[in-house]
C-alpha positions, -999 to +999 in steps of 0.1 A: +658-691-288+638-723-283+658-755-291+628-773-307+634-777-344+668-759-342+680-774-375+652-758-395+652-722-408+630-695-393+606-698-422+596-733-434+577-748-463+547-772-461+570-801-469+593-792-439+562-789-417+553-825-426+588-836-415+587-815-383+553-828-372+555-863-388+522-858-406+510-862-442+510-835-467+472-835-469+470-831-431+495-802-431+474-784-458+443-790-436+461-773-407+470-744-429+435-740-444+418-742-411+441-716-396+452-739-368+488-734-381+491-698-392+508-692-426+511-667-454+504-676-490+530-662-514+519-669-549+509-705-549+530-715-520+526-713-482+554-700-459+552-708-422+571-692-394+590-718-374+577-701-342+541-709-354+550-746-356+565-745-321+534-727-308+513-754-324+533-782-308+537-763-274+508-739-269+520-731-235+551-715-251+529-691-272+538-655-265 
């Protein structure tokens, strides 16, 4: 498994994405709404696969 973000669980929240990417909450939501960062909406919350965050940061790692 990739070592990037190893201290985060396999599925992260929007708040955790802001920590991981060092971005604001509004920017994180913009990434999710635009589809640049794939996520699933469960009820009123988004869940994001850690591998999607890694692929966003390192597109060459996308498989």
